[in-house]
C-alpha positions as CSV (number, residue, x, y, z in Angstrom):
1,M,85.9,100.7,78.3
2,E,84.6,97.4,77.0
3,L,81.4,96.1,78.7
4,Y,81.2,92.7,80.1
5,T,79.2,90.3,77.9
6,F,77.0,87.5,79.1
7,S,74.8,84.7,77.9
8,L,71.5,85.6,76.4
9,Q,69.0,83.6,78.4
10,I,68.6,85.1,81.9
11,F,66.3,83.9,84.7
12,L,66.0,85.4,88.1
13,T,66.3,82.8,90.9
14,T,64.0,82.8,93.8
15,C,64.8,85.6,96.2
16,L,65.6,83.6,99.4
17,I,65.6,86.5,101.8
18,F,62.4,88.3,100.8
19,H,60.6,85.3,99.2
20,V,60.1,87.2,96.0
21,S,60.0,85.2,92.8
22,V,60.1,87.0,89.4
23,A,61.0,85.6,86.0
24,I,63.2,87.8,83.9
25,L,62.7,87.5,80.2
26,A,65.5,86.4,77.9
27,I,67.5,89.3,76.5
28,E,67.7,88.9,72.8
29,D,70.1,91.7,72.1
30,E,73.0,92.4,74.4
31,S,72.9,96.1,73.3
32,D,69.8,96.4,75.5
33,L,72.0,95.9,78.5
34,D,73.5,98.8,80.4
35,T,75.4,98.9,83.7
36,Y,73.1,100.1,86.4
37,I,74.2,101.1,90.0
38,V,71.6,99.6,92.3
39,H,71.2,101.0,95.9
40,L,69.7,98.7,98.5
41,E,68.7,99.0,102.1
42,P,68.3,96.0,104.3
43,S,64.8,95.7,105.9
44,D,64.5,96.4,109.6
45,G,68.1,97.6,109.8
46,K,69.5,94.1,109.2
47,A,73.3,94.0,109.6
48,F,75.3,91.5,107.5
49,T,78.2,90.3,109.6
50,H,79.9,88.3,106.8
51,S,80.7,89.3,103.3
52,E,79.3,86.0,102.0
53,E,75.9,86.8,103.5
54,L,75.9,90.2,102.0
55,E,76.8,88.9,98.5
56,S,74.2,86.2,98.7
57,W,71.6,88.9,99.3
58,Y,72.9,90.9,96.3
59,N,72.9,87.8,94.1
60,S,69.3,87.0,95.0
61,F,68.2,90.0,93.1
62,L,69.6,88.7,89.8
63,S,71.3,85.4,88.8
64,L,71.8,83.0,86.0
65,G,72.2,79.4,87.1
66,G,74.8,80.4,89.6
67,K,76.5,82.9,87.2
68,T,75.5,86.5,88.0
69,R,75.3,89.5,85.8
70,I,76.4,91.6,88.7
71,V,79.6,93.5,87.8
72,H,80.6,94.8,91.2
73,T,79.3,94.4,94.7
74,Y,79.8,97.1,97.3
75,K,80.5,96.8,101.0
76,N,81.9,100.1,102.2
77,V,80.9,102.9,99.9
78,M,77.2,101.8,99.8
79,K,74.9,98.8,100.1
80,G,74.2,97.6,96.6
81,F,75.8,96.5,93.4
82,A,76.4,97.3,89.8
83,A,74.9,94.9,87.2
84,K,74.1,94.5,83.5
85,L,70.4,95.1,83.2
86,S,67.7,96.0,80.7
87,P,65.3,98.9,81.5
88,H,62.6,96.3,81.9
89,E,64.6,94.4,84.5
90,V,65.3,97.6,86.4
91,Q,61.6,98.3,86.5
92,M,60.9,94.8,87.9
93,I,63.7,95.0,90.6
94,Q,62.1,98.2,91.9
95,E,59.3,96.0,93.3
96,Y,61.7,94.1,95.6
97,E,61.8,94.8,99.3
98,G,65.0,96.5,100.1
99,F,65.3,98.4,96.7
100,V,66.1,102.1,97.1
101,H,67.3,103.4,93.7
102,A,68.9,102.4,90.4
103,R,70.5,104.6,87.8
104,R,72.6,104.1,84.7
105,E,76.2,104.6,85.4
106,R,78.0,107.5,83.9
107,K,81.4,107.7,82.4
108,L,84.1,109.8,84.0
109,A,86.9,111.5,82.3
110,L,90.5,111.9,83.5
111,Q,91.7,115.4,84.3
112,T,95.8,115.1,83.5
113,T,109.9,118.3,89.2
114,H,110.8,121.3,90.6
115,S,107.3,121.5,91.9
116,T,108.3,120.1,95.3
117,N,111.0,122.7,95.7
118,F,108.5,125.4,94.6
119,L,106.2,124.2,97.4
120,G,109.0,124.7,99.9
121,L,109.9,121.0,100.4
122,H,113.6,120.4,100.8
123,P,115.7,117.4,101.7
124,D,117.2,117.2,105.2
125,F,115.1,120.0,106.8
126,G,111.6,121.3,107.2
127,L,108.4,119.3,106.6
128,W,110.1,116.6,104.6
129,K,112.5,115.8,107.4
130,H,109.8,116.3,110.1
131,S,107.4,113.9,108.4
132,N,110.2,111.5,107.3
133,Y,109.0,112.1,103.8
134,G,105.5,110.7,104.5
135,E,106.8,107.3,105.8
136,G,104.1,104.9,107.0
137,V,101.2,106.6,105.2
138,I,99.4,104.7,102.4
139,I,98.2,106.7,99.4
140,G,95.6,105.0,97.2
141,V,95.5,106.3,93.6
142,V,92.3,105.6,91.5
143,D,93.4,106.1,87.8
144,T,94.6,104.2,84.7
145,G,96.9,101.9,86.6
146,I,100.7,101.9,86.9
147,F,103.8,101.0,85.1
148,P,105.5,99.3,88.1
149,N,109.1,98.9,86.9
150,H,109.6,102.7,86.6
151,P,112.5,103.9,88.9
152,S,110.0,106.2,90.6
153,F,108.5,103.1,92.2
154,N,111.7,101.5,93.5
155,D,111.6,100.6,97.2
156,Q,115.1,101.3,98.2
157,E,115.2,101.9,101.9
158,M,111.4,101.7,102.1
159,P,110.0,99.9,105.2
160,P,107.4,97.1,104.9
161,P,103.7,98.3,104.7
162,P,102.0,98.9,108.0
163,P,100.4,95.8,109.7
164,K,96.9,97.2,108.9
165,W,97.4,96.8,105.2
166,K,95.0,94.2,103.7
167,G,95.4,94.9,100.0
168,K,96.8,92.7,97.2
169,C,98.8,92.8,94.0
170,D,97.0,91.7,90.9
171,F,100.0,91.7,88.6
172,N,100.9,88.3,87.3
173,F,104.6,89.0,87.7
174,T,106.7,90.3,90.5
175,A,105.9,93.9,90.4
176,C,104.8,95.0,93.9
177,N,107.3,95.9,96.6
178,N,107.6,97.9,99.7
179,K,106.9,101.1,97.7
180,L,104.1,99.8,95.4
181,I,102.3,97.7,98.0
182,G,99.1,97.1,96.1
183,A,97.8,97.1,92.5
184,R,94.3,96.1,91.5
185,Y,92.1,96.5,88.4
186,F,88.4,97.2,88.0
187,T,88.3,97.9,84.3
188,S,85.9,95.8,82.4
189,G,87.7,93.5,80.0
190,H,91.1,94.7,80.9
191,G,92.5,92.2,83.4
192,T,95.7,93.9,84.6
193,P,96.6,96.9,86.7
194,L,99.2,97.8,84.0
195,D,99.0,101.4,82.8
196,D,98.3,101.4,79.1
197,D,97.7,105.2,79.0
198,G,100.4,106.8,81.2
199,H,98.1,109.1,83.1
200,G,98.1,106.9,86.2
201,T,101.8,106.4,86.2
202,H,102.3,110.2,86.1
203,T,99.8,111.0,88.9
204,T,101.0,108.2,91.1
205,S,104.6,109.3,90.9
206,T,103.6,113.0,91.5
207,A,101.9,112.0,94.8
208,A,104.6,109.7,96.2
209,G,107.3,108.8,93.6
210,S,110.7,107.8,95.0
211,F,113.8,110.0,94.5
212,V,115.2,109.6,90.9
213,P,118.4,111.4,90.0
214,R,119.1,112.9,86.6
215,A,115.5,113.1,85.5
216,S,114.7,115.3,82.5
217,S,112.6,115.5,79.4
218,F,114.5,116.4,76.1
219,G,117.2,118.0,78.2
220,Q,114.7,120.2,80.1
221,A,113.8,120.3,83.8
222,N,117.0,118.5,84.8
223,G,117.3,117.4,88.4
224,I,116.1,114.9,91.0
225,A,112.5,113.8,90.4
226,A,110.4,113.0,93.5
227,G,106.8,112.9,94.6
228,V,105.5,115.1,97.3
229,A,105.6,112.2,99.8
230,P,108.5,110.1,98.5
231,R,108.5,107.6,101.4
232,A,104.8,107.0,101.5
233,H,103.5,103.6,100.3
234,L,101.4,103.4,97.1
235,A,98.3,101.4,96.3
236,V,97.0,101.7,92.7
237,Y,93.4,101.0,91.6
238,K,92.9,100.9,87.8
239,V,89.5,102.1,86.7
240,C,90.2,103.7,83.3
241,F,91.8,102.3,80.2
242,D,92.0,105.6,78.3
243,R,91.4,109.2,79.1
244,S,87.7,109.4,78.2
245,Y,86.4,106.1,79.6
246,C,86.3,105.5,83.4
247,S,83.3,103.5,84.5
248,E,81.3,104.9,87.4
249,S,80.7,101.4,88.8
250,D,84.4,100.6,88.6
251,V,85.3,103.8,90.5
252,L,82.9,102.9,93.2
253,A,84.3,99.3,93.3
254,A,87.9,100.7,93.5
255,M,87.0,103.1,96.4
256,D,85.2,100.3,98.1
257,A,88.3,98.1,97.9
258,A,90.7,100.9,98.9
259,I,88.7,101.5,102.1
260,E,88.8,97.8,102.9
261,D,92.5,97.6,102.1
262,G,93.4,100.3,104.6
263,V,94.6,103.3,102.6
264,D,95.1,106.6,104.5
265,V,94.7,109.0,101.5
266,L,92.6,108.6,98.3
267,S,93.6,110.5,95.2
268,L,91.2,110.8,92.3
269,S,92.2,112.8,89.2
270,L,88.9,112.2,87.4
271,G,85.4,113.6,87.3
272,W,82.4,114.4,85.0
273,H,80.1,117.1,83.8
274,P,77.5,118.1,84.7
275,E,78.1,117.4,88.3
276,A,75.5,114.9,89.7
277,P,73.7,115.5,93.0
278,F,75.6,113.9,95.9
279,P,73.4,110.9,96.4
280,F,73.9,109.9,92.7
281,N,77.6,110.8,92.4
282,A,80.0,107.9,92.6
283,V,83.0,110.0,93.9
284,A,80.9,111.8,96.5
285,L,79.4,108.5,97.8
286,G,82.8,106.7,97.9
287,A,84.4,109.7,99.5
288,Y,81.8,110.0,102.3
289,S,82.4,106.3,103.2
290,A,86.1,107.0,103.1
291,I,86.0,109.9,105.6
292,Q,83.9,107.8,107.9
293,K,86.9,105.6,108.2
294,G,89.3,108.5,108.6
295,I,90.6,108.4,105.0
296,F,91.4,111.8,103.4
297,V,90.1,112.3,99.9
298,S,91.6,114.6,97.3
299,C,90.0,115.2,93.9
300,A,90.7,117.2,90.8
301,A,88.4,120.2,90.2
302,T,88.4,119.1,86.5
303,N,89.5,121.0,83.4
304,Q,86.4,123.0,82.3
305,G,87.7,126.5,83.0
306,P,87.9,129.4,82.8
307,S,84.1,129.9,83.0
308,H,82.4,130.1,86.3
309,G,80.2,127.2,87.6
310,T,82.3,124.5,85.9
311,L,83.5,122.5,88.9
312,A,83.2,118.8,89.7
313,N,83.9,116.9,92.9
314,V,82.5,119.6,95.1
315,A,81.1,117.6,98.1
316,P,82.4,119.4,101.3
317,W,84.0,116.2,102.6
318,I,86.3,116.2,99.5
319,L,89.3,118.4,99.0
320,T,88.6,120.0,95.6
321,V,91.9,121.0,93.9
322,G,92.4,123.5,91.1
323,A,95.6,123.9,89.1
324,S,98.3,126.6,89.2
325,T,101.6,127.3,87.5
326,I,105.1,127.0,89.0
327,D,108.0,129.3,88.5
328,R,109.9,127.2,86.0
329,K,110.0,128.1,82.3
330,F,111.5,126.5,79.2
331,K,112.4,129.8,77.8
332,V,112.7,131.0,74.2
333,T,113.2,134.6,73.3
334,T,112.1,135.9,69.9
335,V,113.6,139.1,68.6
336,F,111.9,140.9,65.7
337,G,113.1,143.2,63.1
338,N,111.8,146.2,65.0
339,K,113.8,145.1,68.1
340,M,110.7,144.0,69.9
341,E,111.4,140.9,72.1
342,I,108.8,138.4,73.1
343,E,109.3,135.5,75.5
344,G,107.8,132.1,74.8
345,E,108.4,128.5,75.8
346,A,109.3,125.2,74.1
347,V,110.0,121.7,75.4
348,I,112.2,120.6,72.5
349,Q,114.9,123.1,72.0
350,P,117.5,122.5,69.2
351,N,121.2,123.2,69.8
352,N,122.0,124.3,66.2
353,F,119.1,126.6,65.3
354,S,120.1,129.6,63.1
355,Q,121.0,132.7,65.0
356,N,120.3,134.9,62.0
357,F,117.1,136.8,61.3
358,L,114.7,134.6,59.2
359,P,111.7,135.7,57.2
360,L,108.5,135.8,59.2
361,V,105.1,134.9,57.7
362,H,101.5,134.6,59.0
363,P,99.5,132.6,56.6
364,G,96.3,134.2,57.9
365,K,97.4,137.5,56.5
366,S,98.2,136.4,53.0
367,S,95.4,133.8,52.3
368,L,91.7,134.1,52.0
369,D,91.3,130.6,53.4
370,P,89.7,130.9,56.9
371,N,91.9,127.9,58.1
372,A,95.1,129.6,57.0
373,R,95.6,131.4,60.3
374,F,95.7,128.1,62.0
375,C,98.2,126.7,59.5
376,T,95.9,123.8,58.8
377,S,95.8,125.1,55.2
378,L,98.9,126.6,53.6
379,S,97.6,126.7,50.0
380,G,99.4,129.5,48.1
381,V,101.6,130.4,51.1
382,D,105.4,130.1,50.8
383,V,106.7,129.1,54.2
384,E,110.0,127.4,53.2
385,G,112.9,128.5,55.3
386,K,110.7,130.9,57.3
387,I,109.4,131.2,60.8
388,V,105.6,130.7,60.6
389,V,103.1,132.3,62.9
390,C,100.2,129.9,63.6
391,E,97.1,130.5,65.8
392,Q,96.3,127.5,68.0
393,S,93.4,125.2,67.2
394,E,92.4,121.7,68.1
395,A,94.3,120.5,65.1
396,F,97.6,122.3,66.0
397,A,99.6,119.1,65.7
398,V,98.4,118.6,62.1
399,A,99.2,122.3,61.4
400,I,102.8,122.0,62.7
401,G,103.2,118.9,60.5
402,R,102.1,120.7,57.4
403,V,104.5,123.6,58.1
404,E,107.3,121.0,58.5
405,E,106.3,119.3,55.2
406,A,106.3,122.6,53.5
407,G,109.9,123.4,54.7
408,G,109.1,125.8,57.4
409,A,112.1,126.6,59.7
410,G,110.0,126.9,62.9
411,V,106.7,127.9,64.3
412,I,105.4,130.6,66.7
413,L,102.2,129.1,68.1
414,I,99.8,131.7,69.5
415,N,97.5,130.8,72.4
416,Q,93.7,131.0,72.0
417,L,92.1,133.9,73.8
418,T,90.7,131.8,76.6
419,R,94.2,130.4,77.4
420,G,95.7,133.8,78.0
421,V,99.3,133.3,79.3
422,T,98.9,129.7,80.3
423,K,101.1,127.6,78.1
424,L,100.5,123.8,78.0
425,L,103.7,122.7,76.4
426,E,103.5,120.2,73.6
427,Y,106.2,117.8,72.3
428,L,106.7,119.0,68.8
429,L,109.9,118.1,66.8
430,L,109.8,121.2,64.5
431,P,111.1,124.1,66.7
432,T,107.8,125.5,68.0
433,I,107.6,128.4,70.4
434,Q,104.3,128.8,72.4
435,I,103.3,132.3,73.3
436,S,100.5,134.1,75.0
437,Y,97.4,135.5,73.2
438,S,98.3,139.1,73.9
439,D,101.9,138.6,72.7
440,G,100.4,137.1,69.5
441,L,98.5,140.3,68.9
442,R,101.8,142.2,69.1
443,I,103.4,139.9,66.6
444,K,100.5,140.2,64.1
445,S,100.7,144.0,64.5
446,Y,104.4,143.9,63.7
447,I,103.8,141.7,60.6
448,N,101.2,144.2,59.4
449,S,103.5,147.1,59.9
450,T,106.2,146.0,57.4
451,S,106.6,144.4,54.0
452,E,109.6,142.3,55.2
453,P,109.0,141.0,58.7
454,V,111.8,139.0,60.2
455,A,112.6,137.3,63.5
456,K,115.2,135.2,65.2
457,L,114.9,132.7,68.0
458,S,117.1,132.3,71.0
459,F,116.7,129.1,72.9
460,Q,117.6,129.5,76.6
461,R,116.4,126.2,78.1
462,T,115.2,125.8,81.6
463,V,114.9,129.0,83.7
464,I,113.7,129.3,87.3
465,G,112.1,132.5,88.6
466,D,108.8,133.5,87.1
467,D,107.5,136.0,89.6
468,H,103.9,135.7,88.3
469,A,103.9,132.2,89.8
470,P,101.7,130.8,91.0
471,S,98.9,131.8,88.7
472,V,95.7,130.0,88.0
473,A,95.7,127.9,84.8
474,F,93.0,128.8,82.3
475,F,91.7,125.2,82.3
476,S,91.2,124.9,86.0
477,S,87.5,124.7,86.7
478,R,85.9,127.6,88.6
479,G,83.2,127.9,91.2
480,P,80.6,128.5,92.4
481,S,79.5,124.9,93.1
482,T,76.3,124.1,91.2
483,Q,75.4,121.5,93.8
484,S,76.1,123.5,97.0
485,P,76.9,127.2,96.2
486,G,77.0,127.9,100.0
487,I,80.3,126.0,100.2
488,L,83.2,127.9,98.6
489,K,84.9,125.7,96.0
490,P,87.6,124.9,94.9
491,D,89.2,124.5,98.2
492,I,92.8,125.0,97.1
493,I,95.1,125.2,94.1
494,G,98.4,123.4,93.6
495,P,101.0,122.8,90.8
496,G,99.3,121.5,87.7
497,V,101.0,123.1,84.6
498,N,104.0,121.4,82.9
499,I,104.7,119.0,85.7
500,L,107.5,116.5,85.1
501,A,106.7,113.0,86.4
502,A,107.1,109.4,85.5
503,W,105.9,108.0,82.1
504,P,105.7,104.3,81.0
505,V,107.9,104.8,77.9
506,S,110.7,107.1,76.8
507,L,109.8,109.6,74.1
508,E,113.5,110.1,73.5
509,G,114.5,106.6,72.8
510,N,116.7,106.3,75.9
511,E,116.3,105.3,79.5
512,L,114.7,108.6,80.5
513,R,111.0,108.0,81.1
514,F,109.6,111.3,82.2
515,L,107.0,113.5,80.7
516,L,105.6,117.0,81.2
517,G,101.9,116.9,81.9
518,S,99.3,119.5,82.7
519,G,95.8,119.4,84.3
520,T,94.0,119.4,87.6
521,S,95.0,115.7,87.4
522,M,98.5,116.8,88.2
523,A,97.5,119.3,90.9
524,C,95.4,116.7,92.8
525,P,98.2,114.3,93.6
526,H,100.3,117.2,94.8
527,L,97.7,117.8,97.5
528,S,97.3,114.0,98.1
529,G,101.0,114.0,98.9
530,V,100.7,117.0,101.1
531,A,97.9,115.3,103.0
532,A,100.1,112.3,103.5
533,L,102.9,114.4,104.9
534,I,100.5,116.0,107.4
535,K,99.0,112.6,108.3
536,S,102.5,111.3,109.0
537,V,103.1,114.2,111.5
538,H,99.6,114.3,112.9
539,Q,98.4,110.7,112.8
540,N,95.2,111.3,114.8
541,W,93.9,114.3,112.8
542,S,90.6,113.8,111.0
543,P,90.3,114.3,107.2
544,A,88.4,117.6,107.9
545,A,91.2,118.8,110.3
546,I,93.8,118.1,107.6
547,K,91.8,120.0,105.0
548,S,91.3,122.9,107.4
549,A,95.1,123.0,108.0
550,I,95.8,123.1,104.2
551,M,93.2,125.8,103.5
552,T,93.8,128.2,106.4
553,T,97.6,128.4,105.8
554,A,97.4,128.8,102.0
555,D,99.3,131.5,100.2
556,T,97.3,134.3,98.6
557,V,100.1,136.1,96.8
558,N,102.6,135.2,94.1
559,L,106.4,135.5,94.1
560,A,106.1,139.2,93.4
561,N,104.0,139.6,96.5
562,N,101.0,140.5,94.4
563,P,97.6,138.8,94.6
564,I,97.5,135.5,92.8
565,E,96.6,136.1,89.1
566,D,94.6,134.2,86.5
567,Q,95.5,133.5,82.9
568,T,94.8,137.1,82.0
569,L,97.3,138.4,84.6
570,S,94.4,140.0,86.5
571,P,93.8,139.1,90.2
572,A,92.1,135.7,90.3
573,D,88.8,135.5,92.2
574,F,88.2,133.0,95.0
575,F,86.1,130.9,92.6
576,A,89.4,130.2,90.9
577,T,91.8,130.0,93.8
578,G,89.7,128.8,96.7
579,A,91.7,129.5,99.9
580,G,94.9,130.0,97.8
581,Q,98.1,128.1,96.9
582,V,99.0,125.2,99.2
583,N,101.9,125.9,101.5
584,P,102.8,122.4,102.9
585,S,105.2,123.6,105.7
586,K,102.7,126.0,107.1
587,A,99.9,123.4,106.8
588,A,101.7,121.1,109.2
589,E,101.5,123.8,111.9
590,P,98.2,125.7,111.4
591,G,97.6,126.8,115.0
592,L,93.8,126.3,114.8
593,V,91.7,123.8,112.8
594,Y,88.0,123.7,111.9
595,D,86.9,120.1,112.3
596,V,83.8,118.3,111.0
597,E,82.7,114.8,112.1
598,P,81.0,112.6,109.4
599,D,77.6,112.9,111.1
600,D,77.8,116.7,111.1
601,Y,77.1,116.5,107.4
602,I,73.6,115.1,108.0
603,P,72.0,118.4,109.1
604,Y,73.8,120.0,106.1
605,L,72.5,117.5,103.7
606,C,68.9,117.8,105.0
607,G,69.3,121.6,104.6
608,L,70.0,121.0,100.9
609,Q,66.5,119.6,100.7
610,Y,67.6,116.0,99.9
611,T,64.9,113.4,100.8
612,D,65.4,111.1,103.8
613,R,66.2,108.3,101.4
614,E,68.7,110.4,99.5
615,V,70.5,111.4,102.7
616,G,70.4,107.7,103.7
617,I,72.1,106.7,100.4
618,I,75.0,109.0,101.2
619,T,75.4,108.2,104.9
620,Q,74.3,104.5,104.8
621,Q,72.0,105.0,107.8
622,K,68.3,105.7,108.2
623,V,67.7,109.5,108.4
624,N,64.6,111.4,109.2
625,C,65.2,115.0,108.3
626,S,62.1,116.2,110.0
627,R,63.7,115.1,113.3
628,V,67.1,116.6,112.4
629,S,67.9,120.2,113.1
630,S,68.7,121.1,109.5
631,I,71.3,123.8,108.9
632,P,72.0,126.1,106.0
633,E,75.3,125.6,104.1
634,L,76.8,128.6,105.8
635,Q,76.5,126.9,109.2
636,L,78.6,123.9,108.3
637,N,81.9,124.2,110.3
638,Y,83.9,124.8,107.1
639,P,87.2,126.7,106.9
640,S,85.8,129.2,104.3
641,F,82.6,131.3,104.0
642,S,80.2,131.6,101.1
643,I,77.3,133.8,101.8
644,I,74.2,133.9,99.6
645,F,72.3,137.1,100.4
646,G,68.7,135.9,100.1
647,S,68.1,137.9,103.2
648,R,70.0,141.0,104.1
649,V,71.5,139.6,107.3
650,Q,73.2,136.2,107.6
651,T,74.6,134.7,110.8
652,C,76.6,131.6,111.5
653,T,79.0,130.2,114.1
654,R,82.3,128.4,113.8
655,T,84.2,126.3,116.2
656,V,88.0,126.0,116.2
657,I,90.4,123.6,118.0
658,N,93.7,124.7,119.3
659,V,96.5,122.5,117.8
660,G,99.3,125.1,118.3
661,E,100.6,126.3,121.6
662,P,98.7,125.4,124.9
663,N,98.5,129.0,126.1
664,S,97.8,131.2,123.2
665,S,95.6,134.1,122.1
666,Y,94.2,134.9,118.7
667,V,92.8,138.2,117.6
668,V,90.5,138.5,114.6
669,K,91.1,140.8,111.6
670,I,88.4,141.3,109.0
671,S,89.0,142.4,105.4
672,A,85.3,142.6,104.6
673,P,84.0,142.0,101.1
674,P,82.9,145.3,99.5
675,G,79.3,146.0,100.2
676,V,79.2,143.7,103.2
677,D,79.6,144.5,106.9
678,V,81.1,141.6,109.0
679,A,80.9,141.4,112.8
680,V,82.6,138.8,114.9
681,K,81.9,137.9,118.5
682,P,84.2,137.5,120.4
683,N,87.0,139.3,118.6
684,K,89.6,137.5,120.7
685,L,90.1,133.8,121.4
686,D,92.1,132.8,124.5
687,F,93.2,129.2,124.8
688,S,94.7,127.6,127.9
689,K,95.4,124.0,126.6
690,L,95.8,121.9,123.5
691,K,92.7,120.5,121.8
692,Q,90.5,123.1,123.5
693,K,87.5,124.2,121.4
694,L,86.2,127.7,121.2
695,T,83.2,129.1,119.2
696,Y,82.7,132.4,117.6
697,E,79.7,134.0,115.9
698,L,79.7,135.9,112.6
699,T,77.1,138.3,111.3
700,F,77.2,139.3,107.6
701,T,75.0,142.3,106.6
702,R,74.6,143.5,103.1
703,Q,74.9,147.3,102.9
704,L,71.8,149.0,101.6
705,L,73.9,150.9,99.1
706,N,76.1,148.2,97.7
707,A,79.6,149.5,97.3
708,S,80.3,147.0,94.5
709,N,78.7,146.5,91.1
710,S,79.9,142.9,91.0
711,N,77.6,139.9,91.4
712,F,79.9,138.7,94.1
713,T,82.6,140.3,96.3
714,Q,85.3,138.8,98.4
715,G,87.4,139.3,101.5
716,F,89.1,137.5,104.4
717,L,88.7,136.6,108.1
718,T,92.0,136.0,109.8
719,W,92.8,134.9,113.4
720,T,96.3,135.9,114.3
721,S,98.5,134.8,117.3
722,S,102.2,135.5,118.0
723,K,103.1,132.4,115.8
724,H,100.2,131.6,113.6
725,L,97.9,133.2,110.9
726,V,94.7,131.3,110.3
727,R,93.0,132.8,107.3
728,S,89.6,132.0,105.8
729,P,88.3,133.4,102.5
730,I,84.9,135.0,102.3
731,V,82.7,135.2,99.2
732,A,79.4,137.1,99.2
733,L,77.0,136.3,96.4
734,M,74.4,139.0,95.9
735,D,70.7,138.0,95.9
736,D,70.2,139.4,92.4
737,W,72.7,137.0,90.9
738,E,71.5,133.8,89.3
739,V,74.2,131.5,90.9
740,I,73.5,128.6,88.5
741,G,73.6,129.2,84.8
742,N,74.5,132.9,84.9
743,V,78.0,132.7,86.4
């Protein structure tokens, strides 16, 4: 993202409020300027009743003859501003009364339609009908902007935005309507909300795109495209102009504006690594201010998997979303000379490919060049008219191009080991079949077993019914959280692999502007849409109650009724799945919810050993942790349990609210983590009215002889009534495990 540029000679005007006068030296080299996020705190609890008064105070810290080097001012997400400063200027500002903290901003990276049907959303019945497809809810999407004239954003039969809406449309042409009710930009040097990347258009349509018939991509995934909440309103906030550059100060400004505009749900498919502590984390700060106003915040878990401890966006007031597969495949079957059959996938499938056996070659077998196995080098290898086996590398597109130039008939592309069975489908014009790592080993074994290996390809197009779905994608970041390991993260998984959604341009040269995309970026807007549906049905529910409903009703098995698997087809652990796969229809009727008020996070934050000032940065209020009854992470009223066994016995309480039937009873069932005893008192909860609260106590005891050799074990706690099943995952981390850095 380009940085703002300013004049060279800078002087600080007299500070009118605090009577401080400091001269700032001329900046001779603009490269000395960085964007800093400056946190301020008014003295004596002064409240600013007018925006002009607040901005005047901000400007008093730094100005140039009426023209300020302030990039953004913040009203809702924090008190302070982002400005172009030199290190020397930052040092000087630290002496001002009201100064709290300044830091260089960091750059965030983006994390990028049968999926609604896979989630159990159907026209004319169920949750879609009950919620009227999310009507009346406003989803704010913080991303790369939007391509507004895509049919996914048509406003046919859409009502006007709610009266509370205060946003605006920054397009210089008629682009906004009753569907796209707001579009703003916060990207330095890029003065338009127009999406010049595609990522934002894709995620926005995934959350709440309108119904579009006859959608497809190269003849695949034919059907009606729709977002999860197709009648919700959309407001777009552009903070990125490519997939690697999203300014932290811009993200804060966008969230600040969205809160002021009146959105109900915020969707952010971006994040960074390593995860910053909550007081110095733009997304965590903005999200806390959002939930104070009743706004639900959904964020991508990011794409750093499959290693443990790789998550971002882990604050407990955020819904942290991992990515899973759906049951749709773009199937290609390869038959080999020994009658072995292997199933792969391809987006672009030719209609006239030879049905005869063709010679099969793996350049890595016949060449001493270490790059030959990746097909980036084909020196001395005859591939003309043959099916070429290539191992995946970062330069796979170059490799496919070289095979095509050399006359290859097609490519079998083998996944890397870390990808397992997860196939991120690429748009490759040469017939290219993507297969799993283990199937690649079988093919290489066959090639080594014969002097004349052959294969033929059978393109079978779109097929529904993969019973391994949902499975966790290899790239989906895993827990435990490095910032708060006592809160289980991610919270949930949702569709994020090969998701068809809107795209600004057609790759096919026709009117079809849809693209298959993969990433937690695609999973996050699915959950944002689900939250909008629930909000439409339960308008008075808090963000924490909506999150609880999503988590405690999640599915924990795949279509084959086996535990959800990961990319190795082994059962996925809870650091990959969180509570499980979202089930929207069940989430709308959870029976019980675990609620958390914004101020309930203060004892939790004090328990994390943040200073009073750091907690104040998050909560925007003065906090004295010595006067607060700090709580351990386990005591936060969260819908899941993460126990760190520093001591052998851990206790906590939870409070649930009855949102099901007025007269109902719930009985507890425990599936204890191996090596841990779990006791619950009482073991039955009897409710006599709606909104009634009841509290139960849990005791977790580590067995002296640990039944498990694992560093962590897992289980469930489930409250069951005649109509509802309210399930919470339990993870027990053993005290001999280095949670951070050894996961």
